[in-house]
C-alpha positions in Angstrom: 9.7 -19.3 29.4 6.6 -20.3 31.3 6.0 -23.3 33.6 2.4 -24.4 34.2 1.7 -26.7 37.1 -1.6 -28.5 37.4 -1.9 -30.4 40.7 -5.0 -32.7 40.8 -6.5 -34.0 44.0 -7.6 -37.0 42.0 -9.2 -37.7 38.6 -7.7 -37.7 35.2 -7.3 -41.0 33.3 -6.2 -42.7 36.5 -9.6 -42.4 38.1 -11.8 -42.3 35.0 -12.6 -44.6 32.1 -10.2 -43.1 29.7 -9.0 -39.5 29.3 -10.9 -36.9 31.2 -11.6 -33.2 31.1 -8.6 -32.5 33.4 -6.3 -34.4 31.0 -7.6 -32.3 28.1 -7.1 -29.1 30.1 -3.5 -30.0 30.7 -2.9 -30.7 27.0 -4.4 -27.4 26.0 -1.9 -25.6 28.2 1.0 -26.9 26.0 -0.3 -24.4 23.3 0.6 -26.5 20.3 -0.7 -29.3 18.2 0.3 -32.8 19.0 2.3 -32.0 22.2 4.7 -34.6 23.5 3.5 -36.0 26.9 5.8 -37.9 29.1 4.3 -40.1 31.8 6.4 -40.6 34.9 5.1 -43.6 36.9 7.8 -43.6 39.6 5.4 -43.5 42.5 3.8 -46.7 41.4 7.1 -48.5 40.9 6.8 -48.0 37.2 3.7 -50.2 37.1 3.4 -51.7 33.6 -0.4 -51.8 33.9 -0.4 -48.1 34.8 1.8 -47.2 31.9 -0.3 -49.2 29.5 -3.4 -47.4 30.8 -1.8 -44.0 30.2 -0.7 -44.9 26.7 -4.1 -46.3 25.7 -5.9 -43.2 27.2 -3.7 -40.6 25.6 -3.5 -42.3 22.2 -7.1 -41.1 21.8 -6.0 -37.5 22.3 -4.2 -35.1 20.0 -0.7 -35.7 21.4 2.3 -38.0 21.3 2.5 -40.0 24.5 5.5 -41.6 26.0 6.9 -42.6 29.4 10.1 -42.3 31.5 11.1 -45.2 33.7 13.7 -45.1 36.4 13.4 -48.8 37.1 14.3 -49.6 33.5 16.7 -46.8 32.8 19.4 -48.5 30.8 20.9 -46.1 28.3 18.6 -43.2 29.1 20.0 -39.8 29.7 17.5 -37.8 31.7 18.3 -34.5 30.1 17.9 -36.0 26.6 14.7 -37.8 27.5 13.1 -34.5 28.8 14.5 -32.1 26.2 11.6 -32.3 23.7 8.8 -33.0 26.1 6.0 -30.5 26.4 4.0 -32.0 29.2 5.3 -34.1 32.2 2.5 -36.1 33.7 3.3 -37.7 37.1 1.2 -40.7 38.3 0.0 -41.6 41.7 1.4 -43.9 44.3 4.1 -43.4 47.0 5.2 -39.8 47.2 8.1 -40.7 49.5 9.4 -43.3 47.1 9.0 -40.9 44.2 11.0 -38.2 45.9 13.8 -40.6 47.0 14.2 -42.1 43.6 14.0 -38.8 41.7 16.7 -37.3 44.0 18.9 -40.4 43.7 18.8 -40.4 39.9 18.9 -36.6 39.6 15.5 -36.4 38.0 14.5 -33.5 40.3 17.5 -31.5 38.9 16.8 -32.6 35.3 13.2 -31.4 35.5 14.3 -28.1 37.0 16.8 -27.6 34.2 14.1 -28.5 31.6 11.7 -26.0 33.0 14.4 -23.3 32.9 15.2 -24.1 29.3 11.7 -23.4 27.8 8.0 -23.6 28.2 6.8 -26.6 30.1 3.6 -28.1 31.6 3.9 -30.3 34.7 1.0 -32.1 36.3 -0.1 -35.1 38.2 -2.6 -36.5 40.7 -2.2 -37.6 44.3 1.5 -38.3 44.7 2.0 -36.6 41.3 0.4 -33.5 42.8 1.9 -33.5 46.3 5.5 -33.9 45.0 5.6 -30.4 43.5 4.7 -28.7 46.8 6.7 -28.1 49.9 4.7 -30.8 51.7 1.4 -32.5 52.2 -0.5 -35.5 53.5 0.5 -38.9 52.3 -0.1 -42.6 52.8 3.5 -43.4 51.8 4.4 -44.7 55.2 1.7 -47.2 55.8 -2.0 -47.2 56.6 -1.8 -44.2 58.9 -1.9 -40.9 56.9 1.1 -38.8 57.8 2.6 -35.4 56.8 5.5 -35.2 54.4 7.4 -32.0 54.5 10.3 -32.3 52.0 8.6 -32.0 48.6 10.3 -30.3 45.6 8.9 -26.9 46.5 7.9 -25.8 42.9 4.7 -24.6 44.6 4.8 -22.9 48.0 3.0 -24.4 51.0 1.3 -27.7 51.4 -1.4 -29.7 49.6 -3.8 -32.5 50.5 -5.2 -34.6 47.7 -8.2 -36.9 47.8 -9.9 -34.4 50.3 -13.3 -35.8 49.7 -12.3 -39.3 48.6 -10.6 -40.6 51.8 -12.2 -39.9 55.2 -8.9 -39.6 57.0 -7.4 -36.9 54.8 -9.2 -33.9 56.3 -8.4 -34.6 60.0 -4.8 -35.5 59.2 -4.3 -32.3 57.2 -5.9 -30.2 60.0 -3.8 -31.8 62.6 -0.5 -31.3 60.7 -1.4 -27.6 60.2 -2.3 -27.1 63.8 1.0 -28.7 64.9 3.0 -26.5 62.6 4.4 -29.6 60.8 3.0 -28.3 57.5 2.6 -24.7 56.3 -0.8 -23.4 55.1 -1.9 -24.7 51.7 -4.7 -26.2 49.6 -7.0 -29.2 49.8 -8.2 -30.7 46.6 -11.2 -33.0 46.2 -11.0 -35.9 43.6 -11.5 -34.3 40.3 -10.4 -30.8 41.4 -7.1 -29.2 40.6 -5.0 -26.1 41.3 -3.3 -24.4 38.4 -0.1 -22.4 39.0 1.9 -20.4 36.5 5.6 -19.9 37.4 4.7 -20.7 41.0 1.8 -18.3 41.4 -1.8 -19.4 41.7 -3.6 -18.9 38.4 -6.9 -20.6 39.3 -8.8 -23.7 40.2 -10.6 -26.2 37.9 -12.7 -29.3 38.3 -14.0 -32.1 36.1 -16.8 -33.1 38.6 -19.6 -30.7 39.6 -19.3 -31.7 43.2 -15.4 -31.4 43.4 -14.0 -28.4 45.3 -10.7 -26.8 46.2 -10.0 -25.1 49.5 -7.5 -22.8 51.0 -6.6 -24.3 54.4 -4.9 -22.3 57.2 -4.3 -22.6 60.9 -4.8 -19.6 63.2 -5.6 -18.7 66.8 -9.2 -20.0 66.3 -8.1 -23.3 64.8 -8.0 -24.4 61.2 -10.0 -22.4 58.7 -11.1 -23.6 55.2 -12.0 -21.2 52.5 -13.7 -22.6 49.3 -11.9 -21.3 46.2 -13.8 -20.2 43.1 -13.5 -23.1 40.7 -14.2 -23.4 37.0 -16.1 -26.5 35.9 -14.6 -28.1 32.9 
């Protein structure tokens, strides 16, 4: 049983005109024809427009797209809903709200149980990337970017999405690391992603030539960034 995790700083269908190279990369990891892909839009409040955009984009790919709503959950058993899914794709929005609702409904446990039961690919961008780590930088609490340190912990350490897309992300991440609020981790530009297999870093990929991924750590000499070798898709 193998769990692939692809955390995107940004990109995918959410930030492109239709499905992108990162979306295709995720589908290929499922290792089968016509994989079942479940979009989880909790972080956006289950936005109907976001769901429609996902369904339109992924209908052009070799897969079977669907979605899981927690705001319209009538009659849905989470274990049953996840049982035959090959890919869980988590959308962007509020990471704090996502985590609160997942824990309230037990989706965090249901996802862990599904991963333990068989091969699974989980992925997402922005909030859908941050949620899988121990913590990261979020705009969930208003206009000021703040650290969030109670992620799911499927991936060790912290992550900062939109590293090149929002000017405040880099200084906020550095400050949180220097203060010890967040543990060392990774920064991901829009269009860049980290790929982990069973929690271990497998590599880095990007769908834009100018997108990069960085290891970011705090030491006696301050915060240090190390550019990671990245495969261009």
